[in-house]
C-alpha positions as CSV (number, residue, x, y, z in Angstrom):
1,X,100.2,85.1,99.4
2,X,102.8,87.7,100.6
3,X,103.1,88.3,104.4
4,X,101.6,91.7,105.2
5,X,102.9,91.7,108.7
6,X,99.5,91.0,110.1
7,X,99.0,87.7,111.8
8,X,95.4,86.3,112.1
9,X,94.1,83.2,113.7
10,X,90.5,82.1,113.7
11,X,88.8,82.9,117.0
12,X,85.1,82.3,116.8
13,X,81.9,82.8,114.8
14,X,79.2,84.9,116.5
15,X,75.5,84.4,115.9
16,X,72.8,86.8,117.1
17,X,69.8,84.9,118.5
18,X,66.4,85.9,119.8
19,X,66.4,83.5,122.8
20,X,69.8,82.3,124.0
21,X,68.9,79.4,126.3
22,X,66.9,77.3,123.8
23,X,69.4,78.1,121.1
24,X,72.4,77.0,123.3
25,X,70.4,73.8,124.2
26,X,69.8,73.1,120.5
27,X,73.6,73.2,119.6
28,X,74.5,71.1,122.6
29,X,71.7,68.5,122.0
30,X,72.0,68.2,118.2
31,X,75.8,68.5,117.7
32,X,77.4,67.8,121.1
33,X,78.8,71.3,121.7
34,X,80.1,72.1,125.2
35,X,78.6,75.2,126.8
36,X,80.7,77.9,128.5
37,X,79.7,80.4,131.2
38,X,77.0,82.9,130.3
39,X,78.2,86.6,130.4
40,X,76.7,90.0,130.0
41,X,78.1,93.1,128.5
42,X,76.9,96.7,127.9
43,X,77.6,100.3,128.4
44,X,78.7,103.2,126.1
45,X,82.1,101.7,125.3
46,X,80.7,98.3,124.3
47,X,77.9,100.0,122.4
48,X,80.5,102.0,120.5
49,X,82.5,98.9,119.6
50,X,79.6,96.6,118.8
51,X,77.4,99.4,117.2
52,X,74.5,98.5,119.4
53,X,72.3,99.8,122.1
54,X,74.1,100.6,125.4
55,X,71.8,98.2,127.2
56,X,74.1,95.5,125.7
57,X,73.7,91.8,125.4
58,X,74.0,88.4,127.0
59,X,76.5,86.0,125.4
60,X,77.7,82.4,125.7
61,X,80.4,80.5,123.9
62,X,79.8,76.9,122.7
63,X,82.8,74.8,121.8
64,X,83.2,71.7,119.6
65,X,86.8,70.7,119.1
66,X,88.7,73.9,118.1
67,X,85.5,75.5,116.7
68,X,83.9,78.2,118.9
69,X,80.3,79.5,118.3
70,X,79.3,82.6,120.3
71,X,75.6,83.2,120.8
72,X,74.5,86.8,121.5
73,X,71.1,87.9,122.7
74,X,70.7,91.7,122.6
75,X,68.6,93.5,125.2
76,X,65.5,94.7,123.4
77,X,66.6,92.8,120.2
78,X,64.2,91.8,117.6
79,X,62.5,88.4,117.3
80,X,64.0,85.8,115.0
81,X,62.6,85.5,111.5
82,X,59.8,83.0,111.0
83,X,61.7,81.1,108.4
84,X,65.2,80.9,106.9
85,X,66.7,84.0,105.3
86,X,66.8,83.5,101.5
87,X,70.0,81.6,100.7
88,X,71.2,84.1,98.1
89,X,70.9,87.2,100.4
90,X,74.3,88.7,101.3
91,X,75.4,87.9,104.9
92,X,75.7,84.9,107.0
93,X,75.0,81.8,104.9
94,X,75.5,78.7,107.0
95,X,77.7,76.8,109.5
96,X,79.3,73.7,107.9
97,X,80.0,70.6,109.9
98,X,81.4,67.2,108.9
99,X,79.6,64.4,110.5
100,X,80.1,60.6,110.7
101,X,76.5,59.4,110.6
102,X,74.4,61.9,108.9
103,X,71.1,60.0,109.5
104,X,71.7,59.9,113.3
105,X,72.7,63.6,113.4
106,X,69.7,64.7,111.3
107,X,67.5,62.8,113.8
108,X,69.1,64.7,116.6
109,X,68.6,68.0,114.8
110,X,64.8,67.3,114.6
111,X,64.6,66.0,118.1
112,X,66.4,69.2,119.4
113,X,63.9,71.5,117.6
114,X,65.6,72.1,114.3
115,X,64.3,71.3,110.8
116,X,65.9,69.3,107.9
117,X,65.4,71.2,104.6
118,X,67.3,69.6,101.7
119,X,69.6,66.7,101.0
120,X,72.0,65.8,98.2
121,X,74.0,62.6,97.5
122,X,76.9,63.3,95.2
123,X,79.9,61.3,94.0
124,X,83.1,63.4,94.0
125,X,85.5,60.5,93.4
126,X,84.8,56.9,93.8
127,X,81.9,54.5,93.9
128,X,80.4,55.9,97.1
129,X,78.5,59.1,97.5
130,X,79.0,62.0,99.9
131,X,75.8,63.1,101.6
132,X,75.2,66.8,102.1
133,X,72.2,68.1,104.0
134,X,71.0,71.5,104.9
135,X,69.0,72.0,108.1
136,X,67.9,74.9,110.2
137,X,68.3,75.6,113.9
138,X,65.2,76.6,115.8
139,X,65.6,80.3,114.7
140,X,66.1,79.5,111.0
141,X,69.9,79.7,110.7
142,X,71.2,77.3,108.1
143,X,73.6,74.4,109.0
144,X,75.3,72.3,106.3
145,X,76.1,68.8,107.3
146,X,78.5,66.7,105.2
147,X,79.2,62.9,105.5
148,X,82.0,61.4,103.5
149,X,82.0,57.6,103.1
150,X,85.8,57.4,102.6
151,X,89.0,59.4,102.9
152,X,89.2,59.4,99.1
153,X,85.7,60.9,98.7
154,X,86.5,63.5,101.4
155,X,89.8,64.5,99.6
156,X,87.9,64.7,96.3
157,X,85.3,67.0,97.9
158,X,88.0,69.2,99.3
159,X,89.7,69.4,95.9
160,X,86.4,70.2,94.2
161,X,85.9,73.1,96.6
162,X,89.5,74.4,96.1
163,X,90.4,73.5,99.7
164,X,93.1,70.9,99.1
165,X,95.9,73.1,100.3
166,X,94.1,74.9,103.1
167,X,93.9,72.1,105.7
168,X,90.2,71.4,105.4
169,X,88.9,68.2,107.0
170,X,90.1,65.5,104.6
171,X,91.6,62.1,105.1
172,X,91.8,62.5,108.9
173,X,88.3,63.9,109.4
174,X,87.1,61.1,111.7
175,X,90.0,61.7,114.1
176,X,89.6,65.5,114.4
177,X,87.6,66.7,117.4
178,X,85.5,69.1,115.2
179,X,83.7,66.1,113.6
180,X,80.2,65.6,115.1
181,X,79.6,62.1,116.1
182,X,76.1,60.8,116.9
């Protein structure tokens, strides 16, 4: 890809929530995120930038390794949906996390107030299967969990997804801090 002169580095993913405190607790309890300081923002300038009501919002960043998740609760915002948004509707689809022990993490998801939806065991390379599960946080946002039994299976999954040259968690997934350990 040609250099366009624009440099970009991943900063964070922001998620609008109906109730910030229990949602922050869920991500801390289920996945071991660290929680930052809560902040508030509002006024005409922020409203113009964020295209929201000038009353503003409360926010908090959660960190896991190099991944930052920002939770935003807007003043006067709407209640969360009763269930998950249909998977094929355009917009936010899911957060994907590589985990070591998917059974332990799925247990933490349910204990923390989330729900396990679906699960698939699939062989990308060798004799062992990768386990992929979709779960929901307490407000119905999808989270994809992936557990690879070996570096070869992780590499094959990355190749299948077209990620082999993009630095996706592969052979060294266990050593990287973004991996969720039970």
